[in-house]
N, C-alpha and C positions, 0 to 999 in steps of 0.2 A: 721886380727890375725897377722901376721908379724910385721904392723907397729904399734900395740898397743903395741906387745913385745919389740919393738925398741924406743918408748917413757917410757914404765916402764924402758929400762936399761939407759936410761937418768938421768930418774929422780933418781935413783939408784945411776949414776955418779955424780948430782949433790950433793946430800945428805951426798957427801964424801968430797967435794971442800973445801979448807980450806979458799977461798977468798968469799964465802957467807955466808951472816950472819946467823950465828944461829937459829932465829926466822924463814928466810926463808927455812934452812934446816930440822927445827923440819916439817915445813908444805909439805915437798916437802916425807919426811918419811912417813908422815901418807897417803899421797896419793898414796905410794908407795906399803904400805901396805894394802891399798885396793885394790890397780889394782891387788899384788900376791894374795889375797883372791881368785880372779876369777881367774888368770892365772895360779894358783896352783893346780889348778881341775886335775883328771884324763884326763877327755875330751878337756881340753885347752892345755894338754901337748900333747895330741896326735895330734890336730888341728899343734899346733908349730912344733911339728917333720916332719908334713907330708908338713908346708906350702911352696909354690912356694917361688925364691928366693927373691921375694918381688919387687918394682918398680925399675928401673935401675938408677935413680935419687938420690936415696938413700943407692945405693951398698956403695959409698965413705966415707958416714955417718957411716954404720954399721960396716965398717971394721975399723972405730976408736974408736968404743964405745964399751968399753968392756964387756962382757953378766953378769949379775951378777948371784951370785948364789940366786937360786929360791927356798923356803924351799916348799918342796911337801906335801899335805894335806890330802895325803892319805899314805896309807901302798902300797910298791910294793909286 
């Protein structure tokens, strides 16, 4: 789950980059929406919140990639 969340953050970052062609940004946005639909569930938020720190090899990348604002699909 940790790695999937990082991948979704990378997609969100790519969707906002100016040097990425518009067509690719649009494709990335569609993929991100699909991933957010899965990660936006109550169960996923619980799993993400309780996830281990993830693979040590990816800690540096995780520190550089901003966390996106995920729209929660449920009411608190």
